[in-house]
C-alpha positions as CSV (number, residue, x, y, z in Angstrom):
1,M,0.5,-4.8,0.0
2,P,3.6,-6.2,1.8
3,K,4.3,-5.2,5.4
4,T,7.0,-2.6,6.0
5,E,9.9,-2.4,8.3
6,T,7.7,-0.3,10.6
7,D,5.1,-3.0,10.6
8,L,7.8,-5.6,11.4
9,Q,9.1,-3.6,14.3
10,A,5.6,-3.2,15.7
11,F,5.0,-7.0,15.3
12,L,8.2,-7.8,17.2
13,A,7.3,-5.3,20.0
14,D,3.7,-6.7,20.2
15,T,5.1,-10.2,20.5
16,G,7.4,-9.1,23.3
17,I,10.6,-9.6,21.3
18,D,13.5,-7.2,21.8
19,A,15.3,-6.3,18.7
20,T,17.8,-3.5,17.7
21,T,18.2,-2.1,14.2
22,A,21.2,-0.5,12.7
23,R,20.8,1.7,9.5
24,H,23.4,1.5,6.7
25,P,23.7,1.9,2.9
26,P,21.9,-0.7,0.9
27,L,23.6,-4.2,0.9
28,F,22.8,-6.6,-1.9
29,T,25.3,-9.4,-1.2
30,V,27.0,-11.1,1.7
31,A,30.2,-9.5,0.5
32,D,28.6,-6.1,0.7
33,S,27.5,-6.8,4.3
34,Q,30.8,-8.1,5.4
35,A,32.1,-4.5,5.3
36,L,30.0,-3.9,8.5
37,R,31.7,-6.6,10.6
38,G,32.7,-5.2,13.9
39,N,29.9,-2.7,13.9
40,I,27.1,-5.2,14.4
41,A,27.7,-8.1,16.8
42,G,26.3,-11.6,16.3
43,A,25.9,-14.0,13.4
44,H,24.9,-12.6,10.0
45,T,22.6,-14.5,7.8
46,K,22.4,-15.7,4.2
47,N,18.9,-16.5,3.0
48,L,18.1,-18.8,0.1
49,F,14.5,-18.6,-1.4
50,L,14.1,-21.9,-3.1
51,K,11.4,-23.9,-4.9
52,D,11.0,-27.5,-6.1
53,K,9.2,-28.8,-9.2
54,K,5.9,-29.0,-7.4
55,D,6.1,-25.2,-6.6
56,N,6.8,-25.9,-2.9
57,F,8.7,-22.9,-1.5
58,F,11.5,-22.9,1.1
59,L,13.4,-20.3,2.9
60,V,16.8,-21.7,4.0
61,T,18.6,-19.4,6.5
62,V,22.2,-20.1,7.2
63,D,25.3,-18.2,8.5
64,E,26.7,-15.8,5.9
65,D,29.9,-17.9,5.5
66,A,28.1,-21.2,5.2
67,E,27.9,-23.2,1.9
68,V,24.8,-25.0,0.9
69,D,25.0,-27.8,-1.7
70,L,22.0,-26.9,-3.9
71,K,22.3,-30.3,-5.7
72,Q,21.8,-32.1,-2.4
73,V,19.8,-29.8,-0.1
74,H,16.5,-31.1,-1.4
75,H,17.1,-34.4,0.4
76,L,17.4,-32.5,3.8
77,I,14.6,-30.0,3.5
78,G,11.9,-32.3,2.3
79,A,11.6,-31.0,-1.3
80,A,9.8,-33.0,-3.9
81,S,12.8,-32.6,-6.3
82,R,16.0,-30.8,-6.7
83,V,15.5,-27.1,-5.9
84,S,16.2,-23.9,-7.8
85,F,16.0,-20.3,-6.8
86,G,12.5,-18.9,-6.6
87,R,11.5,-16.3,-9.2
88,P,11.6,-12.6,-8.0
89,E,7.8,-12.4,-8.6
90,M,7.2,-15.2,-6.1
91,L,9.7,-13.8,-3.7
92,M,7.7,-10.5,-3.6
93,E,4.3,-12.3,-3.5
94,L,5.2,-14.6,-0.6
95,L,7.8,-12.7,1.4
96,G,7.2,-9.2,0.3
97,V,10.9,-8.5,-0.5
98,I,13.1,-8.1,-3.6
99,P,16.2,-10.0,-4.5
100,G,19.1,-8.6,-2.4
101,A,16.8,-8.2,0.6
102,V,15.7,-11.8,1.2
103,T,15.3,-12.2,4.9
104,V,13.7,-14.6,7.5
105,F,11.7,-11.6,8.6
106,G,9.8,-11.8,5.3
107,L,7.8,-14.6,6.8
108,I,5.6,-11.9,8.3
109,N,4.2,-11.4,4.7
110,D,3.6,-15.1,4.1
111,T,0.2,-15.2,5.8
112,G,-0.8,-18.4,4.0
113,A,2.3,-20.2,5.4
114,R,3.3,-21.4,1.9
115,V,7.0,-21.1,2.6
116,K,8.7,-23.8,4.7
117,V,11.4,-22.2,6.8
118,V,14.6,-24.1,7.5
119,L,17.2,-22.7,9.9
120,D,20.7,-24.2,9.9
121,E,21.5,-25.6,13.3
122,R,25.0,-24.1,13.3
123,L,23.4,-20.6,12.8
124,M,21.1,-21.3,15.8
125,D,24.1,-22.0,18.0
126,N,24.6,-18.2,18.1
127,D,23.0,-16.1,20.8
128,I,22.4,-13.1,18.4
129,I,21.3,-13.4,14.8
130,N,21.2,-10.5,12.3
131,A,18.9,-10.2,9.3
132,H,17.5,-7.4,7.1
133,P,14.2,-6.0,8.5
134,L,12.4,-6.2,5.1
135,T,14.8,-3.7,3.6
136,N,18.5,-4.1,2.8
137,E,19.2,-0.6,4.2
138,A,19.2,-1.9,7.8
139,T,20.1,-4.9,9.9
140,T,18.0,-6.1,12.8
141,S,19.6,-8.1,15.7
142,I,17.5,-10.6,17.6
143,R,18.2,-13.5,20.0
144,S,18.1,-16.9,18.3
145,S,15.4,-18.0,20.7
146,D,13.3,-14.9,19.8
147,L,13.8,-15.6,16.1
148,V,12.1,-19.0,16.7
149,R,9.3,-17.2,18.6
150,F,8.9,-14.7,15.7
151,I,8.7,-17.5,13.1
152,K,6.1,-19.3,15.2
153,A,4.1,-16.1,15.7
154,T,3.9,-15.7,11.9
155,G,2.2,-19.1,11.7
156,H,5.2,-21.1,10.5
157,D,6.8,-24.1,12.0
158,P,10.5,-23.6,11.9
159,V,12.7,-26.6,11.1
160,I,16.2,-26.6,12.5
161,L,18.5,-28.9,10.5
162,K,22.1,-29.3,9.7
163,V,22.0,-28.1,6.1
164,T,25.6,-26.9,5.9
165,A,28.9,-28.8,6.0
């Protein structure tokens, strides 16, 4: 059973990470979430759950306005081939979330560290980063340095790369 938003908040607290969460109606796309600008400070994320032909999985987290060249990103992230979006079943199995709620916080559910996490370096230039806390009905704000701490605490080794133009 995937971890819940409550489990995530407890994990963050136990790890000594300060986070604030704002509730809102469900948001399924970046366009939906842009309606909240001004209410929640900091950078807002777009998350791409990708796989290559050898069933290696990647979570690429970038700023919501960033563009990722899906025909070329495999060269940057160490994929065995060009990538495609991972199937919803694998998204649920590995990150414990549904399409429309993909989040870097889903790494808490990837206990086998099967997903390689890639953070765009331009996103990481922001002091505060916002992501869904395992549900698209809320946004959690966290310091960029604490996001790296969170990822490491889940057993993943975050890679920070320039993946956007």
